[in-house]
C-alpha positions as CSV (number, residue, x, y, z in Angstrom):
1,M,-3.3,-77.2,53.2
2,A,-2.3,-79.3,50.0
3,N,-3.5,-79.1,46.3
4,L,-6.0,-82.1,44.1
5,I,-5.5,-82.3,40.0
6,V,-8.4,-85.2,39.9
7,Y,-9.1,-85.7,36.3
8,Y,-10.5,-87.9,33.7
9,S,-9.2,-88.0,30.7
10,R,-8.7,-90.3,27.0
11,K,-6.2,-91.6,25.3
12,G,-5.9,-93.5,22.2
13,E,-8.5,-92.4,19.6
14,N,-10.0,-88.2,20.1
15,Y,-11.7,-85.6,17.7
16,W,-9.0,-83.0,16.6
17,N,-9.6,-80.2,14.2
18,G,-12.1,-81.9,12.6
19,S,-10.7,-86.0,11.8
20,I,-9.3,-88.3,14.5
21,R,-6.2,-88.6,15.6
22,N,-4.8,-91.2,18.6
23,L,-3.5,-89.8,20.7
24,S,-0.2,-91.1,23.8
25,K,-2.0,-89.4,26.3
26,G,-5.1,-87.4,26.8
27,N,-5.6,-84.0,26.6
28,T,-6.8,-83.6,29.7
29,E,-4.8,-85.8,31.8
30,R,-1.6,-82.9,29.9
31,V,-3.3,-79.8,31.3
32,A,-3.3,-81.5,34.7
33,E,0.4,-82.4,34.3
34,F,0.8,-78.6,33.7
35,I,-1.8,-76.9,36.6
36,Q,0.4,-79.7,39.0
37,S,3.8,-78.3,37.4
38,A,2.8,-74.8,38.1
39,V,0.9,-74.8,42.0
40,G,2.7,-78.1,43.0
41,G,0.1,-80.9,44.5
42,D,-1.1,-84.8,43.9
43,L,-2.6,-86.6,40.2
44,F,-6.4,-88.8,40.9
45,E,-6.9,-89.9,37.1
46,V,-10.4,-91.4,37.6
47,E,-10.9,-94.3,35.6
48,T,-13.7,-96.0,35.4
49,V,-13.9,-100.5,35.6
50,K,-15.6,-100.9,32.5
51,E,-13.6,-99.3,29.5
52,Y,-15.6,-97.2,27.0
53,S,-14.9,-98.4,23.0
54,K,-11.5,-97.7,21.4
55,D,-13.2,-96.5,18.9
56,Y,-13.6,-92.5,18.9
57,Y,-17.8,-92.6,17.7
58,K,-18.6,-95.9,19.8
59,C,-17.6,-94.2,22.5
60,T,-19.1,-90.3,22.5
61,E,-22.5,-92.5,22.1
62,E,-21.3,-94.9,25.2
63,A,-20.8,-90.9,27.0
64,K,-24.3,-89.5,25.5
65,Q,-26.3,-92.6,26.3
66,E,-24.7,-92.6,30.6
67,L,-25.4,-88.8,30.0
68,H,-29.5,-89.7,28.8
69,E,-29.3,-92.7,31.8
70,G,-28.1,-90.3,34.5
71,T,-25.3,-93.5,34.9
72,R,-22.8,-92.9,38.0
73,P,-20.2,-95.8,36.0
74,E,-18.4,-97.8,38.9
75,L,-14.6,-96.7,39.2
76,K,-11.4,-98.7,39.5
77,K,-11.0,-96.7,42.8
78,Y,-10.9,-94.4,45.1
79,M,-8.6,-91.7,46.8
80,D,-9.0,-92.6,50.7
81,S,-9.1,-89.9,52.4
82,I,-9.7,-85.8,50.8
83,D,-9.2,-84.1,54.0
84,E,-6.1,-82.8,53.5
85,Y,-6.8,-80.8,50.3
86,D,-8.6,-77.2,50.0
87,T,-8.0,-76.8,46.7
88,I,-9.2,-79.3,44.2
89,F,-8.4,-78.9,40.5
90,V,-11.4,-81.1,38.3
91,G,-10.2,-81.8,34.6
92,Y,-12.3,-83.3,32.0
93,P,-13.3,-83.4,29.0
94,N,-16.0,-81.8,28.1
95,W,-18.7,-84.8,26.7
96,W,-22.2,-83.9,25.3
97,G,-22.8,-80.6,27.0
98,T,-20.7,-81.2,30.4
99,M,-18.6,-83.7,32.8
100,P,-18.0,-87.6,31.9
101,M,-20.3,-89.4,34.4
102,A,-16.9,-91.0,35.8
103,M,-16.6,-87.8,37.6
104,F,-20.2,-88.0,39.0
105,T,-19.4,-90.7,40.7
106,F,-15.9,-89.3,41.6
107,L,-17.5,-86.2,43.5
108,E,-20.1,-87.8,44.6
109,H,-18.6,-90.3,46.5
110,Y,-16.9,-87.4,48.9
111,D,-17.9,-84.3,51.4
112,L,-16.6,-81.1,49.6
113,S,-17.8,-79.2,51.9
114,G,-15.7,-76.1,53.0
115,K,-13.5,-76.9,49.7
116,K,-12.3,-74.9,46.6
117,I,-13.4,-76.7,43.2
118,V,-11.7,-75.7,40.4
119,P,-12.7,-76.5,37.3
120,F,-11.2,-77.0,33.9
121,C,-11.9,-78.4,30.9
122,T,-10.3,-80.3,27.4
123,N,-12.8,-79.5,24.5
124,E,-13.0,-78.8,20.1
125,G,-15.0,-76.0,20.6
126,S,-17.9,-76.9,23.4
127,G,-17.0,-74.6,26.0
128,M,-16.9,-75.5,30.1
129,G,-21.0,-76.4,28.9
130,S,-23.4,-76.2,31.9
131,S,-20.2,-79.0,33.8
132,E,-19.9,-75.8,36.0
133,R,-23.7,-75.5,36.9
134,D,-23.1,-79.3,37.6
135,L,-20.6,-78.7,40.3
136,K,-22.2,-76.6,41.8
137,K,-25.0,-78.7,42.1
138,I,-22.8,-81.7,43.1
139,C,-20.5,-80.6,45.4
140,K,-22.8,-79.5,48.5
141,G,-20.9,-77.0,50.5
142,A,-17.8,-76.4,48.7
143,T,-17.5,-73.1,46.4
144,V,-17.1,-73.9,42.7
145,E,-14.2,-71.7,41.0
146,K,-14.4,-70.0,37.1
147,G,-13.4,-73.2,35.2
148,L,-10.6,-72.7,32.2
149,S,-11.8,-74.5,29.1
150,I,-9.1,-75.9,26.6
151,H,-9.1,-76.3,22.8
152,G,-7.9,-79.7,22.7
153,A,-6.1,-79.2,19.1
154,E,-4.1,-76.4,21.5
155,V,-2.8,-77.8,24.8
156,A,0.1,-78.2,23.6
157,E,1.0,-74.6,23.5
158,A,-1.2,-74.2,26.4
159,E,1.2,-75.0,29.0
160,N,2.5,-71.1,30.1
161,M,-1.5,-70.1,30.0
162,A,-2.8,-72.8,32.1
163,A,-0.5,-72.0,34.9
164,A,-0.6,-68.5,35.2
165,W,-4.9,-69.5,35.4
166,A,-4.4,-72.2,38.5
167,K,-1.5,-70.4,40.1
168,K,-4.2,-67.4,40.4
169,K,-7.0,-69.8,41.8
170,V,-4.5,-71.8,44.7
């Protein structure tokens, strides 16, 4: 059986140790690549049809509104099947205490019974928030492992930590 590393990541303007920094590659995408390097598997990026604002602060307001309304944003694409995967690493930035709503859209699309869900998130100090509890609610029949939280501004130095953690999860 194979590993799947599915993630949502924000490029461009991001909050970074108290200021805004423009990232050519999102923090969560970088961690997803570290995990793939360590344990192998297929990468899949979750992308929304309607793009969020390029402005970081406007984006956070859009994300907050989606969370409060329970929105499930339309995605550009889905995988044809996830049947061949037994372990699914699920990566995301912590937005308003949980995953971006696009991750809910993606995960609710599939039958995850019997799968091992291994969450990881990037954040600027809010940790996993309620995302592990939310994953247990929406990933019916799956085992949700304890997640890995990485401070976004420290992602560049986190490859060894992420690799060691991922190896324990497969």
